[in-house]
C-alpha angles and dihedrals in degrees: 000000000000089000091054091048090050091050092048090053089050092055093045088051088053091051090050093047090049091043091235100153142089120255119221122188122197108176110303091346124098123196130189117215112199130197115285112256112216104172145002121199113190120191133162091257103038146359120219127198122198116197143148128227120237120244111277096033114118109235089209089072089078089064097036092050098038090119091057091050090049091053089062106029100033135270098272102071131142123203123202135170140064142239100354112342117075143157129207116203118200113201116209095207134050130237112264114261093225136027130198112228111235113171093193090062092047097046099076091055096051103035095107093052125096096215112001124204110205114194105167138277138308127237089276095057094253118139113256115215144132138195112272088198088072097042103032094181124073130177120193115194136168145124123288110290095016090119105258094143090047092053092047090055091049091053094047092046093053089050097052090046094047105040128049120236087252091060099039131044122182136197109190129194121197110170091167088061090217110078112057106026091111089069093061112125095014111141094234092060118091095177137002107196121198098171133042093245091058090060096067100080099042092046092049088053090048090052093049090048089049092055092042091054089046089059091046091052089048091050094053096038096238134123101215137039091237089068094054117110087237133045126255122191117255112251122205135172 
C-alpha cells in the first residue's frame, strides 16, 4: 500500500511539473485539479499508470511536455491513449546500445510476411518488423553516426536471406562507396552503383519495367502486382 501511495505521489509530481492540470479559482483561493488516477501496476521491469484527463485539459500536453514527465518519472516512458484515457508505462531498464544480428532468431517472427523489414527490438526484447509489401516506401533519417547505414544493411540482409532471387530484384546505390559493398555479387542484385553516371542504365531499365508493369495491371484490371494471376518479382531501389 505504501509503495502505491509513493508511486501515486510521483505521478502527481510529474503532472505538476509538466503543468498538466486544471486551475480552479474560488475567490482568493486557487486549486489545482490533476488527472484522475485509476490504476497503478508495479512490476520489477515496469510501472504502468492508468489515468484520465479532466475536461478542459489538452491531451496534446502529454506529448508537448513529455520531457517534463521524463524528468520526474524517468527517461524510458511510453505514453498510450487518446482524448481522455491514457496510460504511462515507465520501463525500469533501457534499450541495449548494440544488438547482434541473428537471422535464425528473427525468422520465426517474420515467416508470414511477404517482404519483412526488421529494424531491431522493443523494450521487452521482442523483434520489431513489418511487411514492406504493405508499406512499399521507407525513409530512414537520423544524425551522423545514428546507425542509418547499419539499419539499411540489416534490412537488405534480411531480404536476401528471406526471399529468393526469383522473388526479389535489387538496384543499390552507394555514392559514399562505404555502405553496401558487401552486397556485390549477390544473385538478388541487378546493379550496385557507386557513381551517379552508373545509375543511368539501371534506372532506365527500372523505368521501362515500371511502364511495362503498368500496362500489365491495366490489361488485368487490377491495381497491384499481388492481385495478378501470376507472380512478378519485387523490385526495390
